[in-house]
Backbone as CSV, one residue per row, in Angstrom:
resi,resn,N_x,N_y,N_z,CA_x,CA_y,CA_z,C_x,C_y,C_z
1,MET,144.102,151.294,157.922,144.067,151.527,159.485,144.194,153.125,159.864
2,THR,143.178,153.529,160.492,143.071,155.091,160.624,143.962,154.852,161.845
3,PRO,144.526,156.195,162.080,145.174,156.463,163.721,143.986,156.045,164.601
4,GLU,143.052,156.333,164.537,142.046,156.103,165.389,141.480,154.617,165.534
5,ALA,141.567,153.848,164.536,141.458,152.641,164.526,142.179,151.888,165.393
6,LEU,143.878,152.394,165.005,144.386,151.639,165.910,144.431,151.382,167.235
7,LEU,144.305,152.969,167.708,144.236,153.261,168.979,142.853,152.281,169.731
8,GLN,142.067,152.233,169.090,140.875,151.473,169.416,141.176,149.794,169.468
9,ALA,141.946,149.690,168.417,142.010,148.105,168.008,143.419,147.749,169.644
10,MET,143.877,148.929,169.826,144.951,147.876,170.486,144.293,148.206,172.315
11,GLU,143.641,149.263,172.692,142.633,149.070,173.786,141.963,147.763,173.927
12,ALA,141.392,147.536,172.527,140.386,146.287,172.741,141.363,145.048,172.497
13,THR,142.703,145.193,172.511,143.392,143.347,172.650,144.772,143.734,173.132
14,TRP,144.806,144.583,174.137,145.732,144.882,175.113,144.633,145.427,176.215
15,PRO,144.053,144.925,177.031,142.971,145.948,177.909,143.568,145.963,179.190
16,PRO,143.181,147.364,180.182,143.753,147.692,181.150,142.913,146.483,182.294
17,ALA,143.546,146.552,183.213,142.512,145.598,184.484,141.489,146.203,184.858
18,HIS,141.445,147.912,184.500,140.011,148.699,185.366,140.353,149.680,184.489
19,ARG,138.932,150.436,184.104,139.168,151.239,183.188,138.122,152.491,183.744
20,GLN,138.207,153.606,184.093,136.969,154.559,184.617,137.074,156.118,183.960
21,MET,135.995,156.607,183.976,136.188,157.704,183.462,136.044,158.862,184.324
22,LEU,136.979,159.852,184.776,136.967,160.982,185.475,136.988,162.214,184.750
23,GLY,135.345,162.831,184.733,136.050,163.902,183.985,136.224,163.192,182.806
24,PRO,136.660,163.920,181.465,137.364,163.913,180.094,139.074,163.017,180.389
25,VAL,139.248,162.601,181.376,139.812,161.514,181.476,140.100,160.333,181.690
26,VAL,139.973,159.588,180.899,140.367,158.091,180.917,141.565,157.308,181.638
27,LEU,140.691,157.284,182.952,142.080,156.283,183.498,142.070,154.852,183.489
28,ARG,143.427,154.232,183.627,143.411,152.781,183.654,144.322,152.239,184.744
29,GLN,143.742,151.343,185.047,144.810,150.462,186.120,145.502,149.623,185.105
30,GLY,146.661,149.329,185.263,147.667,147.891,184.398,148.259,147.043,185.193
31,ARG,148.376,146.977,186.404,148.479,145.880,187.435,149.677,144.821,186.816
32,GLY,150.802,145.552,186.645,151.988,145.238,186.213,152.152,144.737,184.468
33,GLY,150.871,145.246,183.885,150.881,145.069,182.484,151.651,145.874,181.441
34,GLY,152.199,146.886,182.078,153.074,148.352,180.848,152.730,148.991,180.949
35,LYS,152.737,150.368,180.248,152.567,151.630,180.451,151.088,151.849,179.236
36,ARG,150.717,150.477,178.065,149.784,151.223,177.694,148.566,150.536,178.202
37,VAL,148.397,149.657,179.418,146.846,149.514,179.916,147.265,150.787,181.458
38,SER,148.023,151.559,181.495,148.862,152.074,182.800,148.143,153.577,182.734
39,ALA,148.322,153.735,181.451,148.369,155.170,181.316,146.869,155.718,180.815
40,ALA,146.390,156.993,181.583,145.495,158.082,181.228,145.432,158.740,179.717
41,SER,144.466,158.862,179.238,144.026,159.456,178.090,143.191,160.891,178.408
42,VAL,143.380,161.863,178.037,142.132,163.273,178.246,141.999,163.202,176.632
43,LEU,140.860,163.567,177.044,139.174,163.214,175.529,138.504,164.882,175.767
44,GLY,139.079,165.333,174.491,138.132,166.794,174.164,139.085,167.534,175.364
45,SER,138.369,168.500,175.763,138.475,169.926,176.796,138.729,169.381,178.088
46,TRP,139.898,170.414,179.095,139.953,169.859,180.267,140.537,170.987,180.741
47,THR,140.618,170.847,181.738,141.523,171.869,183.326,142.548,171.657,183.932
48,PRO,143.178,172.369,184.371,144.269,171.676,185.424,143.661,170.547,186.699
49,ALA,142.288,171.177,187.134,141.556,170.154,188.267,141.370,169.265,187.542
50,ASP,141.261,168.560,186.405,140.811,167.529,185.726,142.470,166.447,186.144
51,LEU,143.686,167.339,185.606,145.102,166.511,186.134,144.941,166.123,187.681
52,ASP,144.690,167.281,188.393,144.760,167.415,189.659,144.106,165.633,189.764
53,LEU,142.962,165.670,189.165,141.854,164.239,190.205,143.158,163.551,189.446
54,ALA,143.057,163.174,188.253,143.692,161.977,188.043,144.864,161.601,188.639
55,GLU,145.733,162.458,188.367,147.162,162.175,189.342,146.629,161.316,190.950
56,ALA,146.187,162.331,191.281,145.498,161.900,192.815,144.811,160.548,192.642
57,ALA,144.166,159.964,191.419,143.819,158.348,191.706,144.436,157.697,190.881
58,ALA,145.368,157.789,190.083,146.523,157.418,189.622,147.530,156.675,191.331
59,ARG,147.448,157.789,191.867,148.509,157.540,193.244,147.480,156.502,194.003
60,GLN,145.770,156.826,194.001,145.768,155.422,194.940,145.405,154.035,194.502
61,MET,145.718,154.355,193.436,145.502,152.505,193.128,147.381,152.361,193.103
62,GLY,147.764,152.918,193.080,149.595,152.632,193.421,150.041,152.709,191.763
63,GLN,149.467,153.564,191.344,150.387,153.506,190.197,151.280,155.481,190.093
64,SER,152.101,155.273,189.163,152.682,156.578,188.919,151.974,157.744,188.321
65,PRO,151.593,158.689,188.521,150.900,159.668,187.354,151.202,159.169,185.903
66,LEU,150.832,158.911,184.910,151.028,158.711,183.430,149.900,159.027,182.587
67,PHE,150.451,159.693,181.310,149.292,159.998,180.512,150.238,158.955,179.279
68,GLN,149.088,159.296,178.296,149.509,159.162,176.687,149.462,160.358,176.011
69,VAL,149.927,161.076,175.608,149.816,162.082,174.602,149.705,161.923,173.343
70,LEU,148.764,162.126,172.535,148.923,162.398,171.080,149.358,163.630,170.333
71,PRO,149.671,163.500,168.985,150.401,164.354,168.592,149.304,166.001,168.515
72,ALA,147.973,165.664,168.326,147.124,166.716,168.531,147.378,167.209,169.963
73,GLN,147.533,166.971,170.890,147.334,167.723,172.698,148.995,168.354,172.644
74,ALA,148.874,169.197,171.732,150.390,170.021,172.285,150.113,170.570,173.444
75,THR,148.822,171.251,173.588,148.432,171.851,175.011,148.601,171.289,176.662
76,LEU,148.478,169.735,175.897,147.906,169.262,177.148,149.664,168.615,177.715
77,ASP,150.536,168.597,176.445,151.814,168.332,176.445,152.544,169.306,177.309
78,LYS,152.498,170.320,176.709,153.115,171.656,177.660,152.265,171.722,178.968
79,ALA,151.459,171.875,179.734,151.273,171.565,180.534,151.621,170.752,181.471
80,LEU,151.928,168.871,181.072,152.270,168.361,181.610,153.640,168.748,182.219
81,ALA,154.670,168.809,180.881,156.009,169.613,181.115,155.958,170.113,182.553
82,ALA,154.848,170.882,182.303,155.045,171.762,183.723,155.121,171.775,184.671
83,ARG,154.659,170.479,184.984,154.190,170.090,186.053,155.171,168.999,186.526
84,GLY,156.225,168.984,185.603,157.318,168.119,186.016,157.243,166.642,185.569
85,TYR,156.167,166.552,184.311,155.897,165.087,184.056,156.939,165.379,182.482
86,ALA,157.681,163.640,183.039,159.364,163.344,182.165,158.470,162.827,180.651
87,LEU,159.407,163.645,179.421,158.345,162.604,178.172,159.376,161.076,178.139
88,ILE,158.654,159.969,177.805,158.880,158.892,177.720,158.554,158.384,176.457
89,ASP,159.569,157.225,176.247,159.129,156.013,174.906,158.015,156.959,173.994
90,PRO,158.498,157.862,172.924,157.891,158.087,171.677,157.721,156.949,170.696
91,VAL,156.687,156.623,170.412,156.223,155.365,169.418,155.480,155.717,168.532
92,LEU,155.390,154.771,167.827,154.907,154.829,165.994,154.003,153.495,165.991
93,GLY,152.350,153.609,165.497,152.048,152.309,165.142,152.429,152.182,164.057
94,TYR,152.354,151.196,163.478,152.185,150.580,162.380,151.305,149.630,161.447
95,ALA,150.775,149.612,160.649,149.419,148.729,160.071,149.750,148.542,158.577
96,ALA,149.354,147.044,158.515,149.330,147.180,156.699,148.010,146.395,156.537
97,PRO,147.648,145.935,155.041,146.330,145.275,154.942,147.032,143.700,155.158
98,VAL,146.388,142.971,155.319,146.204,141.288,156.086,146.972,140.824,154.697
99,GLU,146.345,140.854,153.648,146.571,140.717,152.476,148.553,140.675,151.867
100,THR,148.273,142.091,152.364,150.047,142.674,152.080,150.958,141.421,153.000
101,LEU,151.026,140.900,153.992,151.676,140.561,154.580,151.393,138.677,155.015
102,ALA,150.120,138.489,154.660,149.809,137.111,154.893,150.706,136.358,153.713
103,ARG,151.790,136.182,153.864,152.654,135.229,152.263,153.532,134.133,152.980
104,PRO,153.044,133.218,151.980,153.811,131.748,152.963,154.930,131.824,153.720
105,ILE,154.825,131.016,154.595,156.248,131.199,155.528,157.039,129.620,155.568
106,PRO,158.224,129.297,155.661,158.850,127.469,155.883,158.142,127.191,156.276
107,PRO,157.552,125.443,156.352,156.974,124.486,157.098,157.879,124.764,158.871
108,LEU,156.505,125.056,159.729,156.696,125.111,160.840,157.924,126.206,162.035
109,ALA,157.697,126.852,160.877,159.115,128.635,161.035,158.338,129.299,161.867
110,ALA,157.256,129.153,162.005,155.966,129.990,163.261,154.348,129.533,163.207
111,PHE,153.911,129.083,163.670,152.732,128.156,164.420,151.926,128.849,165.952
112,ALA,150.703,128.855,165.398,149.694,129.603,166.246,148.943,128.664,167.198
113,HIS,148.701,129.245,168.570,148.371,128.156,169.356,147.772,129.038,170.700
114,TRP,146.980,128.490,171.634,146.311,129.357,172.773,146.395,127.784,173.876
115,PRO,146.077,128.311,175.000,147.035,129.012,176.021,148.952,129.187,175.823
116,PRO,149.375,129.979,176.253,150.671,130.094,176.000,151.473,128.274,176.181
117,MET,151.855,128.262,175.128,153.019,126.674,175.914,154.248,127.305,176.668
118,GLN,154.560,126.483,177.788,155.773,127.063,178.250,156.774,127.307,178.074
119,ILE,157.435,127.257,176.845,158.179,127.716,175.850,158.212,129.268,175.663
120,ALA,156.896,129.575,175.210,156.563,130.807,175.045,156.357,131.746,175.992
121,ARG,155.994,131.231,177.377,156.166,132.194,178.673,157.775,132.138,178.705
122,ASP,158.689,131.058,178.955,159.691,131.149,178.837,160.761,132.024,177.968
123,ILE,160.283,132.337,176.876,161.008,133.718,176.083,160.580,134.871,176.822
124,TRP,159.303,135.025,177.471,159.131,136.148,177.181,159.427,136.766,178.354
125,ALA,159.433,135.657,179.288,160.311,136.175,180.530,161.734,136.317,180.781
126,GLU,162.635,135.850,179.604,163.731,136.342,179.046,164.183,137.532,178.638
127,ALA,162.986,138.090,178.343,163.176,139.651,178.176,162.051,140.284,179.171
128,GLY,161.873,139.847,180.159,161.036,140.814,180.884,159.607,140.831,181.097
129,ILE,159.197,140.035,180.179,157.801,140.082,180.129,157.224,139.378,180.846
130,GLY,156.536,139.547,181.979,156.536,138.842,183.193,154.916,138.311,183.366
131,ASP,154.181,137.749,184.170,153.281,137.330,184.358,152.114,139.037,184.477
132,GLY,152.636,139.735,184.734,151.709,141.194,184.220,150.843,141.497,183.489
133,ARG,151.764,140.775,182.388,151.831,141.077,180.904,150.582,139.949,180.169
134,LEU,151.359,138.865,180.838,150.371,137.529,180.792,148.982,137.865,181.055
135,ALA,148.970,138.328,182.011,147.190,138.404,182.277,146.322,139.215,181.667
136,VAL,147.054,140.739,180.844,146.741,141.782,180.056,145.774,140.400,178.896
137,MET,146.898,139.213,178.311,146.671,138.690,177.241,145.457,137.323,177.669
138,GLU,145.606,137.334,179.024,144.044,136.430,179.486,142.924,137.558,179.278
139,ARG,143.080,138.599,179.773,141.920,139.483,179.549,141.321,139.593,178.334
140,VAL,142.372,139.333,177.096,141.206,139.925,176.228,140.254,138.896,176.131
141,GLN,139.017,139.250,175.630,138.018,138.666,175.201,137.826,138.509,173.323
142,HIS,138.375,138.787,172.816,138.564,138.509,171.193,139.357,137.473,170.791
143,PRO,139.384,137.133,169.754,139.867,136.122,168.990,141.201,136.249,169.401
144,LYS,142.519,135.623,169.747,144.046,135.826,170.222,144.438,134.554,170.296
145,ALA,146.256,134.772,169.968,146.667,133.249,169.880,148.002,133.968,170.238
146,VAL,149.044,132.727,170.450,150.169,133.029,170.710,151.181,132.708,169.552
147,ILE,151.889,133.176,168.897,152.516,132.463,167.861,154.107,132.837,168.071
148,LEU,154.250,131.138,168.001,156.228,130.842,168.742,156.466,130.524,166.632
149,ALA,157.672,131.279,166.865,158.393,131.021,166.034,159.866,130.323,166.185
150,ARG,160.199,129.217,165.176,161.577,128.134,165.239,162.364,128.941,163.787
151,ALA,163.460,128.192,164.384,165.018,127.968,163.540,165.492,127.261,163.966
152,ALA,166.126,126.508,162.984,167.419,125.775,163.097,166.832,124.595,164.468
153,ASP,165.835,124.320,164.234,164.974,123.266,165.439,164.839,123.948,166.597
154,ARG,165.182,124.540,166.807,164.844,125.497,168.208,163.495,126.693,168.035
155,PRO,163.364,126.989,169.405,162.395,127.859,169.529,162.925,129.849,169.547
156,ALA,162.918,130.308,168.422,163.576,131.596,168.415,162.792,132.585,168.929
157,GLY,161.035,132.675,168.839,160.705,134.029,169.042,159.199,133.713,169.458
158,VAL,158.504,134.817,170.261,157.448,134.638,170.207,156.358,136.016,170.410
159,ALA,154.988,135.649,169.789,154.269,137.436,169.868,153.140,136.760,170.620
160,PHE,152.155,137.818,170.415,150.766,137.364,171.070,150.263,138.379,170.011
161,VAL,148.610,138.021,169.443,148.280,138.493,168.210,147.059,138.418,169.112
162,ALA,145.750,139.666,168.707,144.337,139.474,168.965,143.893,140.077,168.005
163,ALA,142.819,139.619,167.630,141.629,140.333,166.245,140.065,141.002,167.139
164,ALA,140.171,142.230,166.771,139.249,142.820,167.260,138.415,143.400,166.054
165,GLY,137.129,142.517,165.532,136.747,143.120,164.159,137.335,143.289,163.434
166,PRO,137.654,144.032,162.310,138.379,143.972,160.877,139.734,144.237,161.595
167,HIS,139.947,144.856,162.571,141.535,144.697,163.000,142.392,143.700,164.308
168,ALA,143.595,143.336,163.717,144.325,142.648,164.585,145.433,143.460,164.818
169,MET,145.993,143.260,165.857,147.187,144.175,166.450,148.248,142.696,167.245
170,LEU,149.252,143.072,167.290,150.302,142.379,167.253,151.368,142.810,168.667
171,HIS,150.982,142.191,169.787,151.575,142.749,170.951,153.087,141.613,171.640
172,ALA,154.003,141.982,172.167,154.907,141.264,172.901,156.106,140.800,172.073
173,LEU,155.814,141.011,170.695,157.044,140.543,169.796,158.514,140.086,170.781
174,ASN,158.886,139.290,170.709,160.203,139.150,171.179,160.701,138.144,170.482
175,ILE,162.304,137.936,169.764,162.695,137.380,169.370,164.413,137.126,170.276
176,ARG,164.671,135.840,170.703,166.041,135.586,171.158,167.143,136.183,170.624
177,PRO,167.746,136.534,171.499,169.085,137.141,170.648,169.930,136.512,169.482
178,ASP,170.139,134.960,169.446,170.724,134.727,168.441,170.075,134.284,167.390
179,PHE,169.046,134.954,167.251,168.142,134.829,166.112,167.701,135.760,165.567
180,ARG,168.149,137.094,165.821,167.896,138.361,165.880,168.752,138.778,164.520
181,ARG,167.753,139.320,163.143,168.232,139.391,161.907,168.829,137.861,160.996
182,LYS,167.315,137.046,161.256,167.669,135.924,160.613,166.179,135.689,159.991
183,GLY,165.151,136.346,159.831,164.021,136.393,159.769,163.286,135.540,160.394
184,ALA,163.156,135.312,161.814,162.281,135.064,162.816,161.089,135.935,162.620
185,ALA,161.510,137.063,162.707,160.260,138.206,163.138,159.368,138.687,161.926
186,ALA,160.263,138.423,160.964,159.611,138.287,159.489,158.311,137.198,159.495
187,HIS,158.604,136.101,159.547,158.032,135.028,160.380,156.875,135.000,161.197
188,LEU,157.382,135.877,162.366,156.046,135.789,162.845,155.122,136.655,162.696
189,VAL,155.274,138.181,162.061,154.559,138.811,161.596,153.842,138.098,160.155
190,ARG,154.231,137.296,159.845,153.218,136.694,158.543,152.568,135.488,158.798
191,ALA,152.903,135.291,159.719,151.962,133.896,161.100,151.143,134.929,161.604
192,ALA,151.827,135.719,162.059,150.436,136.018,162.930,148.937,137.051,161.465
193,ALA,149.704,137.351,160.432,148.638,137.781,159.552,148.199,136.723,158.933
194,LEU,148.537,135.703,158.855,147.480,134.423,158.347,146.542,134.288,159.376
195,TRP,146.905,134.101,160.648,146.057,134.023,161.922,144.675,135.113,161.597
196,ALA,145.376,135.967,161.700,144.282,137.341,161.645,143.166,137.510,160.146
197,GLY,143.981,136.866,159.243,143.164,136.487,158.175,142.138,135.601,158.354
198,GLU,142.310,134.569,158.877,141.508,133.472,159.391,140.372,133.968,160.326
199,GLN,140.280,134.899,161.121,139.633,135.287,161.742,138.685,136.651,161.043
200,GLY,139.063,136.910,160.124,138.362,137.675,159.513,138.398,139.061,159.242
201,ALA,139.769,139.200,159.879,140.381,140.933,159.865,140.955,140.875,158.766
202,SER,140.808,142.334,158.492,141.558,143.010,157.124,142.937,143.641,157.376
203,HIS,142.868,144.197,158.518,144.407,144.839,158.778,145.282,144.097,160.236
204,LEU,146.398,144.176,160.172,147.218,144.163,161.266,148.094,145.079,161.742
205,GLY,147.921,145.305,162.555,148.768,146.554,163.648,149.427,146.456,164.244
206,LEU,150.699,147.065,164.767,151.582,146.821,165.805,152.028,148.314,166.199
207,VAL,152.654,148.652,167.471,153.188,149.854,168.356,154.745,149.326,168.176
208,VAL,155.198,150.568,168.098,156.892,150.542,168.260,157.583,151.427,169.039
209,THR,158.803,151.556,169.680,159.166,152.716,170.071,159.783,153.091,169.003
210,ARG,160.005,154.638,168.632,160.803,155.311,167.899,161.891,154.977,167.850
211,ALA,162.797,154.784,168.798,164.464,154.225,169.349,164.447,152.763,168.774
212,ASN,163.428,152.185,168.399,164.129,150.587,168.108,164.137,150.483,166.427
213,ALA,165.348,151.083,165.845,165.643,151.307,164.794,165.414,149.980,163.522
214,PRO,165.922,148.707,164.531,166.117,147.762,163.889,164.291,147.131,163.560
215,ALA,163.712,146.927,164.557,162.216,146.600,164.325,161.716,147.493,163.194
216,ARG,161.707,148.777,163.439,160.762,149.767,162.359,161.574,149.569,160.605
217,ALA,162.378,149.062,160.607,163.649,148.593,159.656,162.362,147.221,159.140
218,LEU,162.330,146.509,159.809,162.343,145.085,159.403,160.471,145.617,159.467
219,TYR,159.851,146.125,159.719,158.323,146.553,159.239,158.605,147.399,158.052
220,GLU,158.784,148.077,157.770,158.591,149.113,156.816,159.099,147.871,155.878
221,LYS,159.855,147.313,155.881,160.286,146.159,154.680,159.393,145.092,154.293
222,LEU,158.297,144.877,155.233,157.413,144.248,155.139,156.057,145.101,154.907
223,CYS,156.644,145.926,154.150,155.429,147.101,154.138,154.531,147.483,154.399
224,MET,154.919,147.709,156.053,154.238,148.637,157.046,153.839,149.630,157.016
225,ASP,152.944,150.755,157.302,153.002,151.977,156.891,152.947,152.863,158.604
226,PRO,153.818,153.586,158.918,153.152,154.387,160.166,152.151,154.848,159.854
227,VAL,151.117,154.802,161.096,149.789,155.417,160.516,149.376,156.390,162.154
228,ALA,150.251,155.891,163.109,149.544,157.001,164.643,150.854,156.705,165.382
229,GLY,150.734,158.123,166.325,152.146,158.117,166.981,151.426,158.550,168.339
230,TYR,152.364,158.336,169.443,151.814,158.990,170.374,153.138,159.188,171.475
231,HIS,153.327,159.266,172.564,154.483,159.671,173.536,153.672,159.415,175.668
232,TYR,154.526,159.095,175.881,154.215,159.149,177.268,154.864,160.209,178.383
233,ARG,154.189,160.930,179.260,154.333,161.730,180.250,154.018,161.313,181.493
234,GLU,155.497,160.729,182.124,155.159,160.063,183.709,155.524,161.711,184.683
235,LEU,155.110,161.294,185.657,155.318,162.085,186.811,156.596,161.277,187.767
236,PRO,157.657,161.588,187.664,158.934,161.105,188.624,158.122,160.608,189.789
237,ARG,158.743,159.890,190.502,158.517,159.053,192.148,158.980,160.250,192.750
């Protein structure tokens, strides 16, 4: 999966409530769905006036001005820093062929379903994933599923997966504290890959913060490769 393909798949499988173009700036309205769906992106050449318009439009939507900055956008990054934007949440996008990940898992270790069962909603709520992010999942127009993991006859974790053509993306993966580092996350990823393969997807991707070393170690152990990166710049309130 190329960096461009991962970013496009992320947009398709975790869509904003509203998206509009302001000159070279893609402005997104998240409505509580998180940074991914609330951040503006800059395409091509831009001027300080373009940034001014994006800031004003974000405030009109009730959002703090927030930009997604790619590695090649050093000039934009410097300009935003000069305006007082703080650097937050550097992330990495990982991906692997579905056939690499789609290995058998123990019976009932994880299974796909839609709409989300109440226990899936409860596990997400425990991690602070509430109605705003659930609304993002509802908005997805592509094949989608919730993956629920079980361990020791108890619900252990949950994730959301959606497939946009050949590329599937895994979002909102959360493992309950008592089940971390016990295989539940690996079962979720493999179950998501099995589901993605059934939808005709060839690759599965996900995005994780660079600071989340345990999760990154797991994905690399599963033979997922870092294929893209970016960070956010946010103007403090």
